[in-house]
C-alpha positions as CSV (number, residue, x, y, z in Angstrom):
1,M,110.5,118.6,85.5
2,S,114.1,118.6,85.7
3,S,116.0,116.1,88.0
4,R,118.9,118.4,88.7
5,P,117.5,120.0,91.9
6,Q,116.9,116.5,93.2
7,C,120.3,115.1,92.1
8,S,121.9,118.4,93.7
9,G,119.9,117.6,96.9
10,H,121.0,114.0,97.1
11,L,124.7,115.0,96.4
12,A,124.5,117.8,99.1
13,F,123.1,115.4,101.7
14,F,125.8,112.9,100.8
15,T,128.7,115.4,100.8
16,W,127.9,116.7,104.2
17,D,126.4,113.7,105.7
18,L,123.1,115.3,106.2
19,Y,121.1,112.2,106.1
20,D,121.8,111.5,109.8
21,Q,121.3,115.1,110.8
22,V,117.8,115.7,108.9
23,W,115.9,112.4,109.8
24,W,113.1,113.0,107.3
25,Y,115.0,113.7,104.2
26,D,115.6,110.2,103.2
27,K,111.8,109.3,103.6
28,A,110.8,112.5,101.6
29,M,113.3,111.6,98.9
30,H,111.8,108.1,98.7
31,V,108.2,109.4,98.5
32,F,109.0,111.9,95.7
33,T,111.3,109.7,93.8
34,T,108.7,106.9,93.7
35,F,106.1,109.4,92.7
36,A,108.0,110.8,90.0
37,F,109.3,107.6,88.5
38,T,105.8,105.8,88.7
39,L,103.5,108.7,87.7
40,P,104.5,109.0,83.9
41,L,103.9,105.2,83.0
42,P,100.3,105.1,83.1
43,L,100.0,108.4,81.5
44,L,102.1,107.3,78.6
45,L,100.9,103.8,78.2
46,Y,97.1,104.4,78.8
47,D,96.2,105.1,75.2
48,R,98.4,102.5,73.7
49,I,97.9,99.6,76.0
50,L,95.4,100.2,78.8
51,K,91.8,100.7,78.0
52,G,88.4,100.8,79.9
53,L,89.3,103.2,82.9
54,D,85.8,103.3,84.0
55,K,85.8,99.5,84.4
56,H,89.3,99.0,85.9
57,R,90.1,102.0,88.0
58,F,91.1,99.8,91.1
59,L,93.3,97.5,88.9
60,L,95.0,100.5,87.4
61,F,95.5,101.9,90.9
62,L,97.0,98.3,92.0
63,T,99.2,98.3,89.1
64,V,100.7,101.4,89.3
65,T,101.2,101.2,93.2
66,A,102.8,97.7,92.7
67,L,105.2,99.2,90.0
68,G,106.3,101.9,92.5
69,I,106.8,99.3,95.4
70,A,108.9,97.0,92.8
71,L,111.0,100.0,91.8
72,G,111.6,100.8,95.5
73,T,112.5,97.2,96.3
74,I,114.9,97.1,93.3
75,W,116.5,100.4,94.8
76,E,116.8,98.9,98.1
77,I,118.5,95.8,96.6
78,A,121.0,97.9,94.7
79,E,121.7,100.1,97.7
80,W,122.5,96.7,99.8
81,G,124.6,95.5,96.9
82,M,126.7,99.0,96.9
83,G,127.2,98.6,100.5
84,Q,128.5,95.1,100.2
85,I,130.8,96.2,97.2
86,W,132.2,99.4,98.6
87,G,132.1,98.1,102.4
88,D,130.0,101.1,103.4
89,P,127.9,100.1,106.3
90,S,125.5,103.2,106.0
91,L,124.2,101.5,102.6
92,S,123.8,98.0,104.3
93,E,121.1,99.5,106.6
94,P,119.1,97.8,109.4
95,R,115.8,96.2,108.4
96,L,113.8,99.0,110.1
97,D,115.1,101.6,107.8
98,V,114.6,99.4,104.6
99,I,111.1,98.5,105.8
100,T,110.1,102.2,106.2
101,D,111.7,103.1,103.0
102,L,109.6,100.6,101.2
103,I,106.4,101.9,103.2
104,V,107.1,105.5,102.1
105,D,107.7,104.1,98.5
106,A,104.3,102.5,98.7
107,V,102.9,106.0,99.9
108,G,104.6,107.8,96.9
109,A,103.4,105.0,94.5
110,S,99.9,105.3,95.8
111,L,99.8,108.9,95.3
112,A,101.1,108.6,91.8
113,A,98.5,106.0,91.2
114,L,95.8,108.5,92.5
115,A,97.2,111.4,90.4
116,S,97.3,109.3,87.3
117,L,93.7,108.1,87.7
118,K,92.6,111.8,88.2
119,I,94.6,113.0,85.1
120,L,93.3,110.2,83.0
121,Q,89.9,110.8,84.0
122,Q,90.2,114.5,82.9
123,R,91.6,113.2,79.7
124,L,88.8,111.0,79.0
125,S,86.2,113.6,80.0
126,R,87.8,116.2,77.6
127,R,87.8,113.5,74.9
128,S,84.3,112.5,75.3
129,G,83.3,116.2,75.2
130,E,85.3,116.8,72.1
131,A,83.6,113.8,70.5
132,A,80.2,114.9,71.4
133,T,80.9,118.5,69.9
134,E,82.2,116.6,66.8
135,R,79.0,114.6,66.6
136,Q,76.8,117.7,67.0
137,E,78.8,119.4,64.3
138,K,78.2,116.6,61.8
139,N,74.6,116.3,62.7
140,S,74.0,119.9,62.1
141,V,75.9,119.7,58.8
142,R,73.5,116.8,57.8
143,E,70.5,118.8,58.8
144,N,71.6,121.8,56.9
145,A,72.0,119.7,53.9
146,L,68.8,118.2,54.2
147,T,67.0,121.5,54.7
148,Q,68.8,123.0,51.6
149,R,67.3,120.1,49.3
């Protein structure tokens, strides 16, 4: 997935000051960006670090959601800092905007958590199917070897 369309969209909205004209764009970008940055992590780390999806689904959901909320919080702090440095009052936004941004970040992170659980479950099902097929093949080879004796 390329980030060029997203970056182009952000640039266009900044350039023509469309953030104030299209009220929902900022919230949609928060959901999408949080989803896009949060989803890959459990998919990349599951085999290396995380184990036991069947026992820890809720924990994985909470961890991925918390990660997305943390990323959104870091973004809001950075946005506030840029507003302070550059003296741009639009970047030092009122609390309501920050709170709603964090809420939609939580929505995006929750969606990423649900999507990662589904993808990981599909991976595990495919692997267990492959393992069962491999066991059957080994058993049939053994049976054939025994019957040939």
